[in-house]
C-alpha positions as a printed NumPy array, in Angstrom:
array([[ -1.589,  17.127,   1.2  ],
       [  0.889,  18.107,  -1.481],
       [ -1.588,  19.506,  -3.942],
       [ -3.947,  16.588,  -2.81 ],
       [ -1.62 ,  14.119,  -4.526],
       [ -2.033,  10.781,  -2.764],
       [  1.027,   9.267,  -4.472],
       [  3.426,   9.497,  -7.348],
       [  5.419,   7.033,  -9.365],
       [  9.208,   7.607,  -9.187],
       [ 11.644,   6.696, -11.783],
       [ 13.544,   3.381, -11.109],
       [ 15.717,   1.219, -13.221],
       [ 13.773,  -2.128, -13.487],
       [ 11.344,  -1.94 , -10.561],
       [  8.351,   0.126,  -9.337],
       [  9.063,   2.917,  -6.914],
       [  6.179,   4.944,  -5.293],
       [  6.231,   7.945,  -3.058],
       [  3.01 ,   8.242,  -0.935],
       [  1.788,  11.093,   1.173],
       [ -0.586,  11.346,   4.289],
       [ -1.529,  13.748,   6.981],
       [ -1.115,  10.714,   9.338],
       [  0.133,   7.105,   9.262],
       [ -3.328,   5.952,   8.446],
       [ -3.596,   8.05 ,   5.29 ],
       [ -0.048,   7.373,   4.316],
       [ -0.408,   3.522,   4.471],
       [ -3.818,   3.734,   2.688],
       [ -2.225,   5.835,  -0.182],
       [  0.599,   3.675,  -0.474],
       [ -1.737,   0.685,  -0.755],
       [ -3.761,   2.592,  -3.445],
       [ -0.719,   3.448,  -5.431],
       [  0.694,  -0.039,  -5.321],
       [ -2.492,  -1.64 ,  -6.822],
       [ -3.369,   1.153,  -9.256],
       [  0.07 ,   1.17 , -10.7  ],
       [ -0.125,  -2.662, -11.721],
       [ -3.378,  -2.264, -13.729],
       [ -5.95 ,  -4.533, -12.287],
       [ -8.863,  -5.606, -14.398],
       [-11.829,  -5.349, -12.014],
       [-14.481,  -7.867, -12.608],
       [-17.161,  -6.596, -10.291],
       [-17.539,  -3.123,  -8.537],
       [-18.985,  -4.651,  -5.382],
       [-16.639,  -3.587,  -2.517],
       [-14.853,  -6.534,  -0.64 ],
       [-13.434,  -6.035,   2.828],
       [-10.754,  -8.196,   4.432],
       [ -9.588,  -7.888,   8.015],
       [ -6.034,  -7.208,   8.622],
       [ -3.976,  -7.196,  11.739],
       [ -0.174,  -6.819,  11.847],
       [  2.491,  -6.369,  14.546],
       [  5.991,  -5.423,  13.601],
       [  9.337,  -4.153,  15.143],
       [  8.999,  -0.62 ,  13.821],
       [  7.166,   1.794,  11.511],
       [  9.177,   0.762,   8.437],
       [  8.585,  -2.907,   9.096],
       [  4.917,  -2.252,   9.734],
       [  4.601,  -0.647,   6.233],
       [  6.459,  -3.493,   4.455],
       [  4.361,  -6.151,   6.367],
       [  1.248,  -4.31 ,   5.554],
       [  1.76 ,  -4.028,   1.877],
       [  3.113,  -7.65 ,   1.747],
       [ -0.025,  -9.048,   3.512],
       [ -2.178,  -7.042,   1.022],
       [ -0.186,  -8.643,  -1.801],
       [ -0.719, -12.053,  -0.238],
       [ -4.347, -11.546,   0.103],
       [ -4.636, -10.287,  -3.505],
       [ -2.998, -13.486,  -4.756],
       [ -5.146, -15.805,  -2.684],
       [ -8.623, -14.205,  -3.426],
       [ -7.881, -12.532,  -6.847],
       [ -8.718,  -9.061,  -5.379],
       [ -7.08 ,  -5.579,  -5.556],
       [ -7.318,  -3.179,  -2.714],
       [ -7.413,   0.443,  -3.045],
       [ -8.247,   1.758,   0.559],
       [ -7.938,   0.84 ,   4.09 ],
       [ -9.711,   1.736,   7.333],
       [ -7.785,   1.352,  10.584],
       [ -9.367,   0.581,  14.116],
       [ -5.827,   1.052,  15.427],
       [ -2.35 ,   2.151,  14.128],
       [  0.724,   2.79 ,  16.069],
       [  4.417,   2.539,  15.277],
       [  4.45 ,  -1.223,  15.811],
       [  1.008,  -2.584,  15.08 ],
       [ -2.175,  -2.06 ,  13.084],
       [ -5.575,  -3.468,  12.742],
       [ -8.432,  -2.718,  10.541],
       [ -9.506,  -3.647,   7.083],
       [ -8.486,  -3.317,   3.424],
       [-11.154,  -2.65 ,   0.726],
       [-11.084,  -3.608,  -2.915],
       [-12.712,  -5.531,  -5.695],
       [-12.592,  -8.906,  -7.331],
       [-10.117,  -8.877, -10.319],
       [ -9.647, -10.948, -13.557],
       [ -5.953, -10.07 , -14.046],
       [ -3.187,  -7.678, -13.539],
       [ -1.105,  -5.946, -16.264],
       [  1.99 ,  -6.256, -14.053],
       [  2.895,  -8.504, -11.07 ],
       [  4.544,  -7.381,  -7.928],
       [  6.925, -10.117,  -6.74 ],
       [  7.768,  -8.524,  -3.441],
       [  7.828,  -5.199,  -1.344],
       [ 11.499,  -4.352,  -0.754],
       [ 13.467,  -2.673,   1.822],
       [ 15.659,  -1.246,  -0.895],
       [ 15.568,   2.674,  -0.533],
       [ 12.666,   2.458,   1.954],
       [ 11.95 ,   5.835,   3.639],
       [  9.413,   7.109,   5.916],
       [  9.727,  10.798,   7.03 ],
       [  7.645,  13.682,   8.226],
       [  8.181,  16.892,   6.345],
       [  6.396,  19.757,   8.124],
       [  2.903,  18.376,   8.792],
       [  2.968,  15.806,   6.006],
       [  4.129,  12.158,   6.228],
       [  5.933,  10.72 ,   3.211],
       [  7.104,   7.278,   2.372],
       [  9.086,   5.739,  -0.622],
       [  8.895,   1.995,  -1.27 ],
       [ 10.468,  -0.091,  -4.122],
       [  8.543,  -2.976,  -5.429],
       [ 10.13 ,  -5.979,  -7.167],
       [  8.293,  -6.515, -10.346]])
């Protein structure tokens, strides 16, 4: 990976923009998930790992990433949890299944309202996948 960097925060006017990296889609999605939750400052209550099953079907790879991150935000809101990794049983251009893993939280320093399509990019550069996502905060 690019000097072992999982993700980086990019400059954006009023929102949060993250560029994530991965050797494959599985690592790319997991690193974007980690970046999304780490960047909003969750206050972890208990370091006992929690796993949530996740299964998503979408029309293409970009939709799959947006739907995956949106589902993780939804589950975070319902269960007061933050997720920092994922394990996929299956991942293709249009669907994924597996689990997201995280911890119970008390609060967040920042709230993400939505995963947006604005400036969304997924591309492969040499042997490394790269994605950019803007989050409405």
